[in-house]
mmCIF file of the N, C-alpha and C atoms, coordinates in Angstrom:
data_MODEL
# 
_entry.id   MODEL 
# 
loop_
_atom_site.group_PDB 
_atom_site.id 
_atom_site.type_symbol 
_atom_site.label_atom_id 
_atom_site.label_alt_id 
_atom_site.label_comp_id 
_atom_site.label_asym_id 
_atom_site.label_entity_id 
_atom_site.label_seq_id 
_atom_site.pdbx_PDB_ins_code 
_atom_site.Cartn_x 
_atom_site.Cartn_y 
_atom_site.Cartn_z 
_atom_site.occupancy 
_atom_site.B_iso_or_equiv 
_atom_site.pdbx_formal_charge 
_atom_site.auth_seq_id 
_atom_site.auth_comp_id 
_atom_site.auth_asym_id 
_atom_site.auth_atom_id 
_atom_site.pdbx_PDB_model_num 
ATOM 1   N N  . MET A 1 1  ? 0.908   -0.928 -0.179 1.00 0.00 ? 1  MET A N  1 
ATOM 2   C CA . MET A 1 1  ? -0.244  0.027  0.298  1.00 0.00 ? 1  MET A CA 1 
ATOM 3   C C  . MET A 1 1  ? 0.390   1.284  0.220  1.00 0.00 ? 1  MET A C  1 
ATOM 4   N N  . LYS A 1 2  ? 0.035   2.160  -0.913 1.00 0.00 ? 2  LYS A N  1 
ATOM 5   C CA . LYS A 1 2  ? 1.436   3.251  -1.142 1.00 0.00 ? 2  LYS A CA 1 
ATOM 6   C C  . LYS A 1 2  ? 0.778   4.405  0.251  1.00 0.00 ? 2  LYS A C  1 
ATOM 7   N N  . LYS A 1 3  ? 2.114   5.073  0.345  1.00 0.00 ? 3  LYS A N  1 
ATOM 8   C CA . LYS A 1 3  ? 2.054   6.434  1.105  1.00 0.00 ? 3  LYS A CA 1 
ATOM 9   C C  . LYS A 1 3  ? 1.229   7.531  1.113  1.00 0.00 ? 3  LYS A C  1 
ATOM 10  N N  . VAL A 1 4  ? 0.203   7.670  1.070  1.00 0.00 ? 4  VAL A N  1 
ATOM 11  C CA . VAL A 1 4  ? -0.796  9.155  1.000  1.00 0.00 ? 4  VAL A CA 1 
ATOM 12  C C  . VAL A 1 4  ? -0.207  10.194 1.170  1.00 0.00 ? 4  VAL A C  1 
ATOM 13  N N  . GLN A 1 5  ? 0.126   11.282 0.956  1.00 0.00 ? 5  GLN A N  1 
ATOM 14  C CA . GLN A 1 5  ? 0.653   12.417 1.231  1.00 0.00 ? 5  GLN A CA 1 
ATOM 15  C C  . GLN A 1 5  ? -0.395  13.642 1.088  1.00 0.00 ? 5  GLN A C  1 
ATOM 16  N N  . ILE A 1 6  ? -1.325  14.145 2.563  1.00 0.00 ? 6  ILE A N  1 
ATOM 17  C CA . ILE A 1 6  ? -1.946  14.516 3.066  1.00 0.00 ? 6  ILE A CA 1 
ATOM 18  C C  . ILE A 1 6  ? -1.517  15.628 2.841  1.00 0.00 ? 6  ILE A C  1 
ATOM 19  N N  . SER A 1 7  ? -2.420  17.243 2.300  1.00 0.00 ? 7  SER A N  1 
ATOM 20  C CA . SER A 1 7  ? -1.996  18.363 2.461  1.00 0.00 ? 7  SER A CA 1 
ATOM 21  C C  . SER A 1 7  ? -3.304  19.169 2.731  1.00 0.00 ? 7  SER A C  1 
ATOM 22  N N  . ILE A 1 8  ? -4.311  18.202 3.552  1.00 0.00 ? 8  ILE A N  1 
ATOM 23  C CA . ILE A 1 8  ? -5.553  18.747 4.539  1.00 0.00 ? 8  ILE A CA 1 
ATOM 24  C C  . ILE A 1 8  ? -5.073  18.834 5.874  1.00 0.00 ? 8  ILE A C  1 
ATOM 25  N N  . GLN A 1 9  ? -5.506  19.851 6.426  1.00 0.00 ? 9  GLN A N  1 
ATOM 26  C CA . GLN A 1 9  ? -4.928  19.657 8.196  1.00 0.00 ? 9  GLN A CA 1 
ATOM 27  C C  . GLN A 1 9  ? -6.301  20.333 8.444  1.00 0.00 ? 9  GLN A C  1 
ATOM 28  N N  . HIS A 1 10 ? -6.143  19.904 9.780  1.00 0.00 ? 10 HIS A N  1 
ATOM 29  C CA . HIS A 1 10 ? -7.413  19.790 10.846 1.00 0.00 ? 10 HIS A CA 1 
ATOM 30  C C  . HIS A 1 10 ? -8.001  21.295 11.324 1.00 0.00 ? 10 HIS A C  1 
ATOM 31  N N  . GLY A 1 11 ? -8.868  21.477 10.851 1.00 0.00 ? 11 GLY A N  1 
ATOM 32  C CA . GLY A 1 11 ? -9.531  22.744 11.991 1.00 0.00 ? 11 GLY A CA 1 
ATOM 33  C C  . GLY A 1 11 ? -9.680  24.307 11.082 1.00 0.00 ? 11 GLY A C  1 
ATOM 34  N N  . ALA A 1 12 ? -8.722  23.422 9.355  1.00 0.00 ? 12 ALA A N  1 
ATOM 35  C CA . ALA A 1 12 ? -8.641  24.467 8.488  1.00 0.00 ? 12 ALA A CA 1 
ATOM 36  C C  . ALA A 1 12 ? -10.006 24.344 7.573  1.00 0.00 ? 12 ALA A C  1 
ATOM 37  N N  . GLU A 1 13 ? -10.299 25.529 6.734  1.00 0.00 ? 13 GLU A N  1 
ATOM 38  C CA . GLU A 1 13 ? -11.159 25.838 6.305  1.00 0.00 ? 13 GLU A CA 1 
ATOM 39  C C  . GLU A 1 13 ? -10.619 25.367 4.733  1.00 0.00 ? 13 GLU A C  1 
ATOM 40  N N  . TYR A 1 14 ? -11.713 25.032 4.149  1.00 0.00 ? 14 TYR A N  1 
ATOM 41  C CA . TYR A 1 14 ? -11.864 24.628 2.561  1.00 0.00 ? 14 TYR A CA 1 
ATOM 42  C C  . TYR A 1 14 ? -13.141 24.783 2.006  1.00 0.00 ? 14 TYR A C  1 
ATOM 43  N N  . VAL A 1 15 ? -13.172 25.115 0.703  1.00 0.00 ? 15 VAL A N  1 
ATOM 44  C CA . VAL A 1 15 ? -14.344 24.944 -0.127 1.00 0.00 ? 15 VAL A CA 1 
ATOM 45  C C  . VAL A 1 15 ? -14.621 23.185 -0.716 1.00 0.00 ? 15 VAL A C  1 
ATOM 46  N N  . CYS A 1 16 ? -15.868 23.114 -0.471 1.00 0.00 ? 16 CYS A N  1 
ATOM 47  C CA . CYS A 1 16 ? -16.264 21.617 -0.761 1.00 0.00 ? 16 CYS A CA 1 
ATOM 48  C C  . CYS A 1 16 ? -16.470 22.127 -2.294 1.00 0.00 ? 16 CYS A C  1 
ATOM 49  N N  . THR A 1 17 ? -15.989 21.272 -3.146 1.00 0.00 ? 17 THR A N  1 
ATOM 50  C CA . THR A 1 17 ? -16.541 21.342 -4.634 1.00 0.00 ? 17 THR A CA 1 
ATOM 51  C C  . THR A 1 17 ? -17.874 20.448 -4.787 1.00 0.00 ? 17 THR A C  1 
ATOM 52  N N  . LYS A 1 18 ? -18.145 19.274 -4.220 1.00 0.00 ? 18 LYS A N  1 
ATOM 53  C CA . LYS A 1 18 ? -18.924 18.351 -4.091 1.00 0.00 ? 18 LYS A CA 1 
ATOM 54  C C  . LYS A 1 18 ? -20.256 19.221 -3.600 1.00 0.00 ? 18 LYS A C  1 
ATOM 55  N N  . LEU A 1 19 ? -19.738 20.145 -2.811 1.00 0.00 ? 19 LEU A N  1 
ATOM 56  C CA . LEU A 1 19 ? -21.147 20.713 -1.487 1.00 0.00 ? 19 LEU A CA 1 
ATOM 57  C C  . LEU A 1 19 ? -20.981 22.407 -2.375 1.00 0.00 ? 19 LEU A C  1 
ATOM 58  N N  . GLY A 1 20 ? -20.327 22.775 -2.706 1.00 0.00 ? 20 GLY A N  1 
ATOM 59  C CA . GLY A 1 20 ? -20.227 23.957 -3.156 1.00 0.00 ? 20 GLY A CA 1 
ATOM 60  C C  . GLY A 1 20 ? -19.839 25.287 -1.952 1.00 0.00 ? 20 GLY A C  1 
ATOM 61  N N  . ASP A 1 21 ? -19.855 24.202 -0.915 1.00 0.00 ? 21 ASP A N  1 
ATOM 62  C CA . ASP A 1 21 ? -19.843 25.750 0.471  1.00 0.00 ? 21 ASP A CA 1 
ATOM 63  C C  . ASP A 1 21 ? -18.496 25.456 1.097  1.00 0.00 ? 21 ASP A C  1 
ATOM 64  N N  . VAL A 1 22 ? -18.446 26.442 2.126  1.00 0.00 ? 22 VAL A N  1 
ATOM 65  C CA . VAL A 1 22 ? -17.199 26.511 3.114  1.00 0.00 ? 22 VAL A CA 1 
ATOM 66  C C  . VAL A 1 22 ? -17.117 25.305 3.875  1.00 0.00 ? 22 VAL A C  1 
ATOM 67  N N  . VAL A 1 23 ? -16.491 24.345 3.970  1.00 0.00 ? 23 VAL A N  1 
ATOM 68  C CA . VAL A 1 23 ? -16.735 23.762 5.015  1.00 0.00 ? 23 VAL A CA 1 
ATOM 69  C C  . VAL A 1 23 ? -14.936 23.530 6.121  1.00 0.00 ? 23 VAL A C  1 
ATOM 70  N N  . THR A 1 24 ? -14.984 22.636 7.695  1.00 0.00 ? 24 THR A N  1 
ATOM 71  C CA . THR A 1 24 ? -14.460 22.767 8.375  1.00 0.00 ? 24 THR A CA 1 
ATOM 72  C C  . THR A 1 24 ? -13.275 21.479 7.992  1.00 0.00 ? 24 THR A C  1 
ATOM 73  N N  . ALA A 1 25 ? -12.432 21.203 8.221  1.00 0.00 ? 25 ALA A N  1 
ATOM 74  C CA . ALA A 1 25 ? -11.642 20.114 8.140  1.00 0.00 ? 25 ALA A CA 1 
ATOM 75  C C  . ALA A 1 25 ? -11.415 19.072 9.745  1.00 0.00 ? 25 ALA A C  1 
ATOM 76  N N  . ILE A 1 26 ? -12.548 18.430 9.844  1.00 0.00 ? 26 ILE A N  1 
ATOM 77  C CA . ILE A 1 26 ? -11.980 17.632 11.329 1.00 0.00 ? 26 ILE A CA 1 
ATOM 78  C C  . ILE A 1 26 ? -11.023 16.518 11.932 1.00 0.00 ? 26 ILE A C  1 
ATOM 79  N N  . GLN A 1 27 ? -11.413 15.515 11.005 1.00 0.00 ? 27 GLN A N  1 
ATOM 80  C CA . GLN A 1 27 ? -10.289 14.382 10.517 1.00 0.00 ? 27 GLN A CA 1 
ATOM 81  C C  . GLN A 1 27 ? -10.440 13.620 9.862  1.00 0.00 ? 27 GLN A C  1 
ATOM 82  N N  . GLN A 1 28 ? -9.004  12.709 9.077  1.00 0.00 ? 28 GLN A N  1 
ATOM 83  C CA . GLN A 1 28 ? -8.780  11.896 7.980  1.00 0.00 ? 28 GLN A CA 1 
ATOM 84  C C  . GLN A 1 28 ? -9.773  10.391 8.585  1.00 0.00 ? 28 GLN A C  1 
ATOM 85  N N  . VAL A 1 29 ? -10.744 10.297 8.307  1.00 0.00 ? 29 VAL A N  1 
ATOM 86  C CA . VAL A 1 29 ? -11.145 8.955  8.425  1.00 0.00 ? 29 VAL A CA 1 
ATOM 87  C C  . VAL A 1 29 ? -11.291 7.836  8.166  1.00 0.00 ? 29 VAL A C  1 
ATOM 88  N N  . ALA A 1 30 ? -10.542 7.557  6.731  1.00 0.00 ? 30 ALA A N  1 
ATOM 89  C CA . ALA A 1 30 ? -10.256 6.343  6.519  1.00 0.00 ? 30 ALA A CA 1 
ATOM 90  C C  . ALA A 1 30 ? -9.330  6.504  4.724  1.00 0.00 ? 30 ALA A C  1 
ATOM 91  N N  . ILE A 1 31 ? -8.961  5.528  3.920  1.00 0.00 ? 31 ILE A N  1 
ATOM 92  C CA . ILE A 1 31 ? -8.648  5.553  2.723  1.00 0.00 ? 31 ILE A CA 1 
ATOM 93  C C  . ILE A 1 31 ? -9.492  5.026  2.019  1.00 0.00 ? 31 ILE A C  1 
ATOM 94  N N  . VAL A 1 32 ? -9.851  5.339  0.718  1.00 0.00 ? 32 VAL A N  1 
ATOM 95  C CA . VAL A 1 32 ? -11.024 4.833  -0.071 1.00 0.00 ? 32 VAL A CA 1 
ATOM 96  C C  . VAL A 1 32 ? -10.329 4.515  -1.351 1.00 0.00 ? 32 VAL A C  1 
ATOM 97  N N  . LYS A 1 33 ? -9.852  3.721  -1.712 1.00 0.00 ? 33 LYS A N  1 
ATOM 98  C CA . LYS A 1 33 ? -9.232  3.480  -3.324 1.00 0.00 ? 33 LYS A CA 1 
ATOM 99  C C  . LYS A 1 33 ? -7.988  4.173  -3.543 1.00 0.00 ? 33 LYS A C  1 
ATOM 100 N N  . GLY A 1 34 ? -7.317  4.736  -2.464 1.00 0.00 ? 34 GLY A N  1 
ATOM 101 C CA . GLY A 1 34 ? -6.182  5.376  -2.800 1.00 0.00 ? 34 GLY A CA 1 
ATOM 102 C C  . GLY A 1 34 ? -6.921  6.765  -1.867 1.00 0.00 ? 34 GLY A C  1 
ATOM 103 N N  . LEU A 1 35 ? -7.290  7.019  -1.915 1.00 0.00 ? 35 LEU A N  1 
ATOM 104 C CA . LEU A 1 35 ? -8.117  8.567  -1.686 1.00 0.00 ? 35 LEU A CA 1 
ATOM 105 C C  . LEU A 1 35 ? -8.468  9.093  -0.286 1.00 0.00 ? 35 LEU A C  1 
ATOM 106 N N  . PRO A 1 36 ? -7.637  9.817  0.339  1.00 0.00 ? 36 PRO A N  1 
ATOM 107 C CA . PRO A 1 36 ? -7.974  9.918  1.765  1.00 0.00 ? 36 PRO A CA 1 
ATOM 108 C C  . PRO A 1 36 ? -9.600  10.507 2.048  1.00 0.00 ? 36 PRO A C  1 
ATOM 109 N N  . MET A 1 37 ? -10.150 10.144 3.265  1.00 0.00 ? 37 MET A N  1 
ATOM 110 C CA . MET A 1 37 ? -11.521 10.434 3.102  1.00 0.00 ? 37 MET A CA 1 
ATOM 111 C C  . MET A 1 37 ? -11.207 11.736 4.236  1.00 0.00 ? 37 MET A C  1 
ATOM 112 N N  . TRP A 1 38 ? -12.163 12.537 4.480  1.00 0.00 ? 38 TRP A N  1 
ATOM 113 C CA . TRP A 1 38 ? -12.463 12.751 5.757  1.00 0.00 ? 38 TRP A CA 1 
ATOM 114 C C  . TRP A 1 38 ? -13.397 13.172 5.741  1.00 0.00 ? 38 TRP A C  1 
ATOM 115 N N  . GLU A 1 39 ? -13.988 13.755 7.274  1.00 0.00 ? 39 GLU A N  1 
ATOM 116 C CA . GLU A 1 39 ? -15.249 13.856 8.163  1.00 0.00 ? 39 GLU A CA 1 
ATOM 117 C C  . GLU A 1 39 ? -14.915 15.558 8.115  1.00 0.00 ? 39 GLU A C  1 
ATOM 118 N N  . VAL A 1 40 ? -15.659 16.667 7.343  1.00 0.00 ? 40 VAL A N  1 
ATOM 119 C CA . VAL A 1 40 ? -15.708 18.008 7.533  1.00 0.00 ? 40 VAL A CA 1 
ATOM 120 C C  . VAL A 1 40 ? -16.857 17.801 8.172  1.00 0.00 ? 40 VAL A C  1 
ATOM 121 N N  . GLU A 1 41 ? -16.978 19.547 8.612  1.00 0.00 ? 41 GLU A N  1 
ATOM 122 C CA . GLU A 1 41 ? -18.254 19.755 8.729  1.00 0.00 ? 41 GLU A CA 1 
ATOM 123 C C  . GLU A 1 41 ? -18.657 21.224 8.431  1.00 0.00 ? 41 GLU A C  1 
ATOM 124 N N  . ARG A 1 42 ? -20.277 21.418 7.981  1.00 0.00 ? 42 ARG A N  1 
ATOM 125 C CA . ARG A 1 42 ? -20.622 22.955 7.389  1.00 0.00 ? 42 ARG A CA 1 
ATOM 126 C C  . ARG A 1 42 ? -21.639 23.326 8.051  1.00 0.00 ? 42 ARG A C  1 
ATOM 127 N N  . LYS A 1 43 ? -21.428 24.164 8.005  1.00 0.00 ? 43 LYS A N  1 
ATOM 128 C CA . LYS A 1 43 ? -22.610 25.592 8.752  1.00 0.00 ? 43 LYS A CA 1 
ATOM 129 C C  . LYS A 1 43 ? -24.214 25.475 7.479  1.00 0.00 ? 43 LYS A C  1 
ATOM 130 N N  . ILE A 1 44 ? -25.023 25.021 8.468  1.00 0.00 ? 44 ILE A N  1 
ATOM 131 C CA . ILE A 1 44 ? -26.327 25.331 8.270  1.00 0.00 ? 44 ILE A CA 1 
ATOM 132 C C  . ILE A 1 44 ? -27.176 26.349 8.401  1.00 0.00 ? 44 ILE A C  1 
ATOM 133 N N  . GLY A 1 45 ? -27.474 26.961 8.345  1.00 0.00 ? 45 GLY A N  1 
ATOM 134 C CA . GLY A 1 45 ? -28.111 28.342 8.881  1.00 0.00 ? 45 GLY A CA 1 
ATOM 135 C C  . GLY A 1 45 ? -27.480 28.894 10.149 1.00 0.00 ? 45 GLY A C  1 
ATOM 136 N N  . SER A 1 46 ? -28.553 29.210 10.843 1.00 0.00 ? 46 SER A N  1 
ATOM 137 C CA . SER A 1 46 ? -27.945 29.846 12.239 1.00 0.00 ? 46 SER A CA 1 
ATOM 138 C C  . SER A 1 46 ? -27.727 28.850 13.164 1.00 0.00 ? 46 SER A C  1 
ATOM 139 N N  . GLY A 1 47 ? -25.823 28.570 13.709 1.00 0.00 ? 47 GLY A N  1 
ATOM 140 C CA . GLY A 1 47 ? -25.487 27.996 14.430 1.00 0.00 ? 47 GLY A CA 1 
ATOM 141 C C  . GLY A 1 47 ? -25.522 26.058 14.177 1.00 0.00 ? 47 GLY A C  1 
ATOM 142 N N  . ILE A 1 48 ? -26.424 25.663 12.897 1.00 0.00 ? 48 ILE A N  1 
ATOM 143 C CA . ILE A 1 48 ? -26.852 24.288 13.017 1.00 0.00 ? 48 ILE A CA 1 
ATOM 144 C C  . ILE A 1 48 ? -25.461 23.575 11.855 1.00 0.00 ? 48 ILE A C  1 
ATOM 145 N N  . ARG A 1 49 ? -25.152 22.668 12.582 1.00 0.00 ? 49 ARG A N  1 
ATOM 146 C CA . ARG A 1 49 ? -23.578 22.644 12.092 1.00 0.00 ? 49 ARG A CA 1 
ATOM 147 C C  . ARG A 1 49 ? -24.010 20.625 11.282 1.00 0.00 ? 49 ARG A C  1 
ATOM 148 N N  . LYS A 1 50 ? -23.673 20.616 9.877  1.00 0.00 ? 50 LYS A N  1 
ATOM 149 C CA . LYS A 1 50 ? -23.884 18.776 9.577  1.00 0.00 ? 50 LYS A CA 1 
ATOM 150 C C  . LYS A 1 50 ? -22.098 18.444 9.259  1.00 0.00 ? 50 LYS A C  1 
ATOM 151 N N  . ARG A 1 51 ? -22.104 17.457 9.913  1.00 0.00 ? 51 ARG A N  1 
ATOM 152 C CA . ARG A 1 51 ? -20.922 16.762 9.323  1.00 0.00 ? 51 ARG A CA 1 
ATOM 153 C C  . ARG A 1 51 ? -20.856 15.964 8.424  1.00 0.00 ? 51 ARG A C  1 
ATOM 154 N N  . LEU A 1 52 ? -19.723 15.444 7.181  1.00 0.00 ? 52 LEU A N  1 
ATOM 155 C CA . LEU A 1 52 ? -20.109 14.977 6.567  1.00 0.00 ? 52 LEU A CA 1 
ATOM 156 C C  . LEU A 1 52 ? -19.067 14.148 5.939  1.00 0.00 ? 52 LEU A C  1 
ATOM 157 N N  . ILE A 1 53 ? -19.019 13.026 5.126  1.00 0.00 ? 53 ILE A N  1 
ATOM 158 C CA . ILE A 1 53 ? -17.140 12.375 5.086  1.00 0.00 ? 53 ILE A CA 1 
ATOM 159 C C  . ILE A 1 53 ? -17.328 13.027 2.953  1.00 0.00 ? 53 ILE A C  1 
ATOM 160 N N  . VAL A 1 54 ? -15.820 13.327 2.976  1.00 0.00 ? 54 VAL A N  1 
ATOM 161 C CA . VAL A 1 54 ? -15.735 13.589 1.661  1.00 0.00 ? 54 VAL A CA 1 
ATOM 162 C C  . VAL A 1 54 ? -14.224 13.099 1.052  1.00 0.00 ? 54 VAL A C  1 
ATOM 163 N N  . SER A 1 55 ? -14.112 12.513 0.118  1.00 0.00 ? 55 SER A N  1 
ATOM 164 C CA . SER A 1 55 ? -12.878 12.983 -1.061 1.00 0.00 ? 55 SER A CA 1 
ATOM 165 C C  . SER A 1 55 ? -11.831 13.851 -0.797 1.00 0.00 ? 55 SER A C  1 
ATOM 166 N N  . ALA A 1 56 ? -10.727 13.840 -0.435 1.00 0.00 ? 56 ALA A N  1 
ATOM 167 C CA . ALA A 1 56 ? -9.579  15.075 -0.055 1.00 0.00 ? 56 ALA A CA 1 
ATOM 168 C C  . ALA A 1 56 ? -9.663  15.787 -0.854 1.00 0.00 ? 56 ALA A C  1 
ATOM 169 N N  . ARG A 1 57 ? -9.906  14.895 -2.284 1.00 0.00 ? 57 ARG A N  1 
ATOM 170 C CA . ARG A 1 57 ? -9.593  15.446 -3.974 1.00 0.00 ? 57 ARG A CA 1 
ATOM 171 C C  . ARG A 1 57 ? -10.634 16.777 -3.873 1.00 0.00 ? 57 ARG A C  1 
ATOM 172 N N  . THR A 1 58 ? -11.980 16.679 -3.561 1.00 0.00 ? 58 THR A N  1 
ATOM 173 C CA . THR A 1 58 ? -12.913 17.729 -3.464 1.00 0.00 ? 58 THR A CA 1 
ATOM 174 C C  . THR A 1 58 ? -12.694 18.911 -2.308 1.00 0.00 ? 58 THR A C  1 
ATOM 175 N N  . LEU A 1 59 ? -11.433 19.071 -1.566 1.00 0.00 ? 59 LEU A N  1 
ATOM 176 C CA . LEU A 1 59 ? -11.406 20.174 -1.066 1.00 0.00 ? 59 LEU A CA 1 
ATOM 177 C C  . LEU A 1 59 ? -10.411 20.995 -1.218 1.00 0.00 ? 59 LEU A C  1 
ATOM 178 N N  . LEU A 1 60 ? -10.367 22.450 -1.538 1.00 0.00 ? 60 LEU A N  1 
ATOM 179 C CA . LEU A 1 60 ? -9.869  23.406 -2.108 1.00 0.00 ? 60 LEU A CA 1 
ATOM 180 C C  . LEU A 1 60 ? -9.425  24.266 -0.727 1.00 0.00 ? 60 LEU A C  1 
ATOM 181 N N  . PRO A 1 61 ? -8.521  24.871 -0.977 1.00 0.00 ? 61 PRO A N  1 
ATOM 182 C CA . PRO A 1 61 ? -8.398  25.879 0.283  1.00 0.00 ? 61 PRO A CA 1 
ATOM 183 C C  . PRO A 1 61 ? -9.018  27.255 -0.490 1.00 0.00 ? 61 PRO A C  1 
ATOM 184 N N  . VAL A 1 62 ? -9.757  27.660 1.307  1.00 0.00 ? 62 VAL A N  1 
ATOM 185 C CA . VAL A 1 62 ? -10.426 28.869 0.562  1.00 0.00 ? 62 VAL A CA 1 
ATOM 186 C C  . VAL A 1 62 ? -9.112  30.045 0.351  1.00 0.00 ? 62 VAL A C  1 
ATOM 187 N N  . GLN A 1 63 ? -9.450  30.733 -0.622 1.00 0.00 ? 63 GLN A N  1 
ATOM 188 C CA . GLN A 1 63 ? -8.545  32.050 -0.861 1.00 0.00 ? 63 GLN A CA 1 
ATOM 189 C C  . GLN A 1 63 ? -8.681  33.038 -0.681 1.00 0.00 ? 63 GLN A C  1 
ATOM 190 N N  . PRO A 1 64 ? -8.262  34.117 0.017  1.00 0.00 ? 64 PRO A N  1 
ATOM 191 C CA . PRO A 1 64 ? -8.570  35.520 0.212  1.00 0.00 ? 64 PRO A CA 1 
ATOM 192 C C  . PRO A 1 64 ? -9.055  36.084 -1.180 1.00 0.00 ? 64 PRO A C  1 
ATOM 193 N N  . LEU A 1 65 ? -10.387 36.681 -1.025 1.00 0.00 ? 65 LEU A N  1 
ATOM 194 C CA . LEU A 1 65 ? -10.486 37.606 -1.900 1.00 0.00 ? 65 LEU A CA 1 
ATOM 195 C C  . LEU A 1 65 ? -9.477  38.941 -2.254 1.00 0.00 ? 65 LEU A C  1 
ATOM 196 N N  . PRO A 1 66 ? -9.186  39.115 -3.664 1.00 0.00 ? 66 PRO A N  1 
ATOM 197 C CA . PRO A 1 66 ? -8.553  39.900 -3.979 1.00 0.00 ? 66 PRO A CA 1 
ATOM 198 C C  . PRO A 1 66 ? -8.670  41.346 -3.595 1.00 0.00 ? 66 PRO A C  1 
ATOM 199 N N  . SER A 1 67 ? -7.549  41.993 -3.192 1.00 0.00 ? 67 SER A N  1 
ATOM 200 C CA . SER A 1 67 ? -8.174  43.772 -2.578 1.00 0.00 ? 67 SER A CA 1 
ATOM 201 C C  . SER A 1 67 ? -8.634  44.201 -3.705 1.00 0.00 ? 67 SER A C  1 
ATOM 202 N N  . ALA A 1 68 ? -9.361  45.141 -3.451 1.00 0.00 ? 68 ALA A N  1 
ATOM 203 C CA . ALA A 1 68 ? -10.161 46.346 -4.790 1.00 0.00 ? 68 ALA A CA 1 
ATOM 204 C C  . ALA A 1 68 ? -8.634  47.522 -4.298 1.00 0.00 ? 68 ALA A C  1 
ATOM 205 N N  . VAL A 1 69 ? -8.614  47.598 -5.502 1.00 0.00 ? 69 VAL A N  1 
ATOM 206 C CA . VAL A 1 69 ? -7.516  48.683 -5.943 1.00 0.00 ? 69 VAL A CA 1 
ATOM 207 C C  . VAL A 1 69 ? -7.814  50.222 -6.322 1.00 0.00 ? 69 VAL A C  1 
# 
């Protein structure tokens, strides 16, 4: 079994391309077909949070907005 390089960090925010929402990475829970699977948490409305498991490749770093000139 190959060692998988992980660039996802616990507690960091990412855009989940599968959901189209910003999520917080909780922990890696498994490796499926060589891909790390992460438990993530997303906010739904006022204080409600939902946890999901998604592939690490669906998580993109949240990029700061370009500053207005």
